[in-house]
N, C-alpha and C positions, 0 to 999 in steps of 0.2 A: 572449587566450586563447580558442581557438574554442568557441562553444556545441554540446555533442554532443546531437543532437536523435537521435529515434527517428521513423520515420513509419508511419502505420499506413496499411493498402489498398494497397500499391504495385502490386497488378496491377491498379488502375483509372487513370482519366483524371487527377485531380488528384495519386494515387499517384506519378505517372511526373512530372506538373509539378515536385513538391515534391521527387523525387529530382534531376530536371536544378538546380532552384532551390539546392539544398543543395551541391552538384557546384559550382555556378558562385560561391558565396559562400565569399569566405576567412575569414568571421567564425564558420561553423558547418561541422560535421562529422558525418559519419552515423554514427550509433551503433549503431542497430537498423533493421529493418526487417520490418515485420508484415503478415501477410495472414490472410485467413479460414483457419478450423479445415478441413483437410485439403486447403488450397492445393496444386496441383501445382508451384507456384514453391517451396516451401518445402523448404529445403536449398540451393536455387539462390541465385548471387549476385542480388543486387538490382537490379543494371543488366544480367542477362543479355538480358533480353526485347527491347532495344532496343540492344544490342553494345556494351553501356558496363561496365567492370568497376571494380565500387565496394569490393571487398574485403570486403563486407557479406553474408552468407547470410540469406535470406529464413526467419523462422520464424513460426510461427502460435501461440505461447506468450506472450501478455502479460505475465505476471509475469518471465519470463525476459528479454524485450525490454527491459523499463523498467529493469533494472539496469545503472547505469553511466551511464544517460543524464541529463540536466538539461532536458529538454523531449520531450514529445511531442505531434505532431500528428495529429489525427484528419480525415480529411473521408471517412467511411464510411457507414456507416447506424445508425440512434439502437439498434437491438439489438446492435449490435457495439460502440458506442461506450461502452454501460455495462462491458463486460470491461476496456475501456481505462481507464475513469475508476475500476473498484474498484484495478486494478493499479497506477496511478499513487499515489493514496490511500493503498494500503498501503505503498508505496515513497518516497513523500513526493515524487513528480517533479510538476513544473507540467505541467498538459496546456492546450492551445492547440483549441478545438472550432470546426470549420467545417462539422460535419454539419447537417443542416436535418432537418425533419420532427417534431421531437419534439412529443408531448402536454403537458398541464399535470405530469402526474405524472413524465415524464421530465426535465422542466424543474426539477422540484422535487428530483429525485435529483443532477441535477448542482448544485445551490445547497446541497444538504446536503453533497456531497464537498469543496464551496468552502471548506468551514468548516476543512477539514484541508490542504488544498493550494491554491496561486493558479490559478485558471482562466480563461483567457479565451475566452469563448462568445458568438460572433458569427453572425448569419446572412450575413454577406458579409467575408470579409477583405480587400477591395481597397481600396485607400487611396481611391481615388476614390469609391467605393461610399458609404466613411462620411462623406464630406466632402457627399455628396449627401444624405445622412441629416440633416446640420446643416443645409444649405441647406433641405431640406423644413420643418422646424421653423419657421425665420425666414419663410418663405414663408406656411404654413399660417397665422402669427399674422396677418399683415398683409393675407391674404385668406380669414380666416375669414368674412365674412360677403359673400354674393351671390356667392359662388363655389362650384360643385361641384367635389368632388373624385373624383378617379377614379387607379387605379393600374393600368397595363397592363406585362404582362411577358411575355417570351420565350424560350422554353431549347429545347435538344435534345430529338430525339424519346426519347431515352432516360430523361429526368428521370423517377421516380417520384411525387414530391409536387407538389401543386398547393394555392394559389398558391405560389410560391415563398417561401423562408425570407426573402429579401431583401424580396421584396412585401409580404410581411407585418409584417417592420419597418419597411420605408417607413409601412405604417398605422399601426403602434404610435406610431412617432417624430411622425406628424401629430394621431392622436388626443390624444397626451398634450399638444401644442402648445395645441389648442383645447377642452380641458376634456373631452372625450368617452373614452367606453369602448367600443373597438375591438371589442371581443366582441356588443355589441349594437347598433352601427350599421353593420358590415359586411355588405357584397351582394356574394357569391360568384359569381353568378351571374342572368342574365336571360332568361326565354324566355316566349313567350305574351303575353299582355295584363296587362303590370306596373302599368298606373297612371302616374300624372306620380311624378317621381323626387323622393324626400324629400331636401330639403337639407340635413339633417344625416347623411346616410348617405357612407359611402366605399366606392367600388365597386370591385371587382378584375376583371381580364380576363386570362385564361391564353390563351396562344399556345404550342403544342410543334410542332416539326418539324426536320428537317434535323440540321445541326449546329450550330445556333445555341448560342454559348457561355454569354451572357447579355445580354438587352436589359432596362431598366426604364425606364419614363417614371413621372412625377407630373404630374398634367394638372389644371389649376384653370381652369375652363370659366366663365367670367361672360358678363354680357351685352354683347357689342361687342368680347370680346376674351377671349384664351387665352393664359395662362402653362405652358409646359412646363418640367420638369426632367430630362432623360434622360441615363442611363448606358449605354454599348455597351461589352461586353468583347468583345475580339477573339482572346483567347487566355487561357489560365489560369493562365499565368504571373503575372499580376496578383494572383491568390489566392492563389498559392503564395508569392509576394515578401510581401505584407500578412503572410501566415502565420510567416515566419520572423523578419518584422520583431516579430510578438508574440510569438515565443518568446525571442528576445533580452530583450525588454521586461521578462519574467517574471521574468528573473534577481535574485534578491534578494528578490522580491516578497514580501509576507507573504499567507498563505492570504486567500482573498477571491475573489469573481465579479467579473470585470472584462470589458470588452469593447473593441472597436476604438477606440471616442472616449476610453477612458482609455488605450491605447496612442499614441494621435495628439495626444492633449492636446486633445482637441474639446468637451469637458464644460465 
């Protein structure tokens, strides 16, 4: 039986990738398509903008869209996510959140909702990136002493948050592995006379330009050698495929906050 999936933000780049992924997946069925309040797409067929007839009209009402859905997938903005979160919690619909840029209060709100419904919340839905996270932990444990840790990420010119959620996720994974607190050891920018590098810091470098889908490199720089773990996404399809995998995995799950490592059995 197909999983009935509602997609938020269908006018965006990830929304299109998700629509295409659902259309190509015989185990999923598009049940609803959501966009921002007042969207000019409201009332139109969800696939009309790309010349594909989906048979599902776009709505800007989350409470309406989740009726009959078995999962909602959200790759939008934090302020929009909260509306979808509330609608899913009220209707008992599992939620997949690929949105990034949440502050501590936002993450706490997601955790509270996850006491009522199952939620997969991950900074990156790519299977490859989540494998990278696991490898990052192993590498950090081995290379804790004598290696400086830097995270370099690059995205398209339209991305609004920095560092990326994936870069921060890598930072948290590495910090956990070596018993550090990322909030106190992260360095997000360097300029001027900074002095020598503190060996216990984790550095972040951000690049924005063109149409880069997403590149992430975790660098361990030692004396006489460097170890680099890199993932490069060439298409948003990889994130869409991972999100659908999460939506299917959520079926029948108990309420709780999960991530892609749970979905991929990497914990």
